C-alpha positions as a Markdown table, in Angstrom:
| # | Residue | x | y | z |
|---|---|---|---|---|
| 1 | Met | 119.7 | 139.1 | 102.0 |
| 2 | Ile | 116.5 | 137.3 | 102.8 |
| 3 | Gln | 116.8 | 135.0 | 105.7 |
| 4 | Gly | 115.2 | 131.6 | 106.7 |
| 5 | Gly | 111.5 | 130.8 | 106.1 |
| 6 | Gly | 110.7 | 134.5 | 105.1 |
| 7 | Thr | 112.1 | 133.6 | 101.6 |
| 8 | Leu | 109.2 | 131.4 | 100.6 |
| 9 | Ser | 106.7 | 133.9 | 102.3 |
| 10 | Ile | 108.1 | 136.7 | 100.4 |
| 11 | Gly | 108.0 | 134.7 | 97.2 |
| 12 | Val | 104.3 | 133.6 | 97.8 |
| 13 | Arg | 103.4 | 137.2 | 98.4 |
| 14 | His | 104.9 | 138.1 | 95.1 |
| 15 | Gly | 103.1 | 135.2 | 93.3 |
| 16 | Gln | 99.7 | 136.5 | 94.3 |
| 17 | Pro | 100.1 | 139.9 | 92.2 |
| 18 | Leu | 101.5 | 137.9 | 89.3 |
| 19 | Tyr | 98.3 | 135.7 | 89.3 |
| 20 | Leu | 96.1 | 138.8 | 89.6 |
| 21 | Ala | 98.1 | 140.4 | 86.6 |
| 22 | Asn | 97.8 | 137.4 | 84.4 |
| 23 | Phe | 94.3 | 136.5 | 85.0 |
| 24 | Tyr | 92.6 | 139.7 | 85.5 |
| 25 | Val | 94.7 | 142.5 | 83.8 |
| 26 | Phe | 95.8 | 140.5 | 80.6 |
| 27 | Thr | 92.2 | 139.2 | 80.0 |
| 28 | Lys | 91.7 | 142.6 | 78.2 |
| 29 | Trp | 93.9 | 141.5 | 75.4 |
| 30 | Phe | 93.7 | 137.8 | 75.9 |
| 31 | Pro | 90.3 | 136.8 | 76.9 |
| 32 | Trp | 90.8 | 133.1 | 76.9 |
| 33 | Phe | 92.8 | 133.5 | 80.2 |
| 34 | Ala | 89.5 | 134.0 | 82.1 |
| 35 | Asp | 88.6 | 130.2 | 81.4 |
| 36 | Ala | 91.7 | 129.3 | 83.4 |
| 37 | Arg | 90.7 | 131.2 | 86.8 |
| 38 | Asp | 90.7 | 128.4 | 89.1 |
| 39 | Trp | 92.4 | 127.3 | 92.3 |
| 40 | Ile | 95.2 | 125.4 | 90.5 |
| 41 | Ser | 96.2 | 128.5 | 88.8 |
| 42 | Ile | 96.3 | 130.3 | 92.1 |
| 43 | Phe | 98.2 | 127.5 | 93.7 |
| 44 | Thr | 100.9 | 127.1 | 90.9 |
| 45 | His | 101.4 | 130.8 | 90.9 |
| 46 | Leu | 102.0 | 131.0 | 94.6 |
| 47 | Val | 104.4 | 127.9 | 94.4 |
| 48 | Gln | 106.2 | 129.5 | 91.5 |
| 49 | Gly | 106.8 | 132.7 | 93.5 |
| 50 | Gly | 108.0 | 130.9 | 96.5 |
| 51 | Leu | 110.5 | 128.6 | 94.2 |
| 52 | Trp | 111.8 | 131.7 | 92.4 |
| 53 | Ala | 112.5 | 133.4 | 95.9 |
| 54 | Tyr | 114.3 | 130.3 | 97.3 |
| 55 | Leu | 116.2 | 130.0 | 94.0 |
| 56 | Tyr | 117.2 | 133.6 | 94.2 |
| 57 | Lys | 118.4 | 133.1 | 98.0 |
| 58 | Ile | 120.5 | 130.1 | 96.9 |
| 59 | Leu | 122.2 | 132.0 | 94.0 |
| 60 | Ala | 122.7 | 135.1 | 96.0 |
| 61 | Arg | 124.3 | 133.1 | 98.7 |
| 62 | Arg | 126.7 | 131.4 | 96.1 |
| 63 | Ala | 127.7 | 134.7 | 94.5 |
| 64 | Val | 128.8 | 136.0 | 97.9 |
| 65 | Thr | 130.9 | 133.0 | 98.7 |
| 66 | Glu | 132.6 | 133.1 | 95.2 |
| 67 | Val | 133.7 | 136.8 | 95.8 |
| 68 | Arg | 135.2 | 136.0 | 99.2 |
């Protein structure tokens, strides 16, 4: 299981490729995404990645304690 502050770090590192996919790969099919490329979009993707990782950590811990 992910421990300590590493959880948020891992989540943020997964938010970055999500941003790149959304705003650079998908613009082939959805060209209006290019207009939203700014620091706010980058920031929100990094925060979202961190929050998802933290939520996973909490839910995984809860699942382990319920099994015991």
